[in-house]
N, C-alpha and C positions, 0 to 999 in steps of 0.2 A: 842384570840389575846392578847398578853401580853401588859400590861401597864408598861412603863418605865419612870423613873423619871430622868430628865435631869435638868441642871443648866446653865442658860445663863444670863450673866450680873448681877450675885449675886441673880437671881430669880429662883425659882424652878417651873418646869412645869411637868405635867404627860402627856405622849404621848402614844398613842397605835401604835403597829406596827406588821408585820407579824412574825409568829414564825421564829426564826434563823436570823432575821434582827436586833436584839438588838445591835450588834456590830457596825453595820453601822450607825444606829441612834446615838450611842454614839460618834462616830467619827465626824459625821456631826454637832452634838451639840457642840462638843469641838471646832470645827473651828468658829462656830457662836459665841461661848462664847468668844474666843479669839479676834474676831472683836469687840464684844460688850465691852470687857475690854479696848481696844484702844479707843473707843468712850467715855467710862466713864471717862478715864484718861485724855482726851483732853476737853470734854465738862462738865463733872461732872454728876450729877443724871439727867436722862432725862426720860420721860414717856415710859413706857414699849413698846407700840406699835411703837412709833418713834424709840426707841433703836433697836428693832427687824427689822424694816424696813431699818434702815441705816446699821446695820450689815449685812443684807441680800443683800443690794445693793453693799456693799464693797466686799462681798464674789462673787457676780455676776460679778462684774468689774475684779476681779482676774481670775475668771473662763473664762471670755471672752479673757483675755490676754493669758492664757494658751491654749485656743482653737485656737487663731490666730498663736501661736507658733507651735502647733500641726499641723495645716493646712499647714504651711510653711515647716515644716519637712516632711509632707506627700508628698507635691509637689516636693520637692527636691529629696525624695526617688523615686518618680515616674519617674523623669527625669533620674536619675542614672540607674533605671531598664530598661528604654527604650534605653538609651545608651548602657547598658550591652547586651541587646537583639540585638540591631543593631550589635554590635561587634561579638557576637556569630553567627549571621545569615549572616555575611559578607563573600563573597568569598575569598577562601585562596589566599594569594598573590602568584604571579607567582614566580616559583623558580628562583633564581638569577643565571645567567650564570657567572661562573668564569673561567677565562682562564689563564692557567698556561704557563709560557714561556717555549718553548722547545728549548733545545740547538740544533742548526743546525749540521747536520751530518759532515760538513766540519770541524767544530770547534772540534768536538769529535774526528775526525781522526787526526787533527793537535795536539791535546792534547796527544793522544796515541803515536804519533811520537816523541813529546818532551820527553814524559815519557821513551820511549825506548832509545833515545839518552841520557838521563840522567843516566839511568841504565848502559848503555854501558860505559859512562865515569867513572862511579863509579867503574865498574869492572876493567878498565884500570888503575885507581889510586891505587887500591888494589893490582895490580900485581907489 
């Protein structure tokens, strides 16, 4: 089990971790150190246990906020997935009937007669 040296709030600590977990430990220590630095800047030098407690509580507060946002996002995603499933499983809409106007045969015959007369008149004018 490797021993890792980390620095939090200007103080150095030796911490043991599992093989391969060193990177995660350094990342966690960096987050804790950032919170401890904020505390030191605001309050000044405070006892080590109090500094670590307060920094840990600040990180826990941030984590709780992120977890709330994650839960909200998961709830929204579940709603959208349910809506999507409902749309996918909904029956297909009935085909819409479209009626096209049909020209009555009388009108067609009348137009044919008019066209024939117009052609006849055109022929007479040409002669």
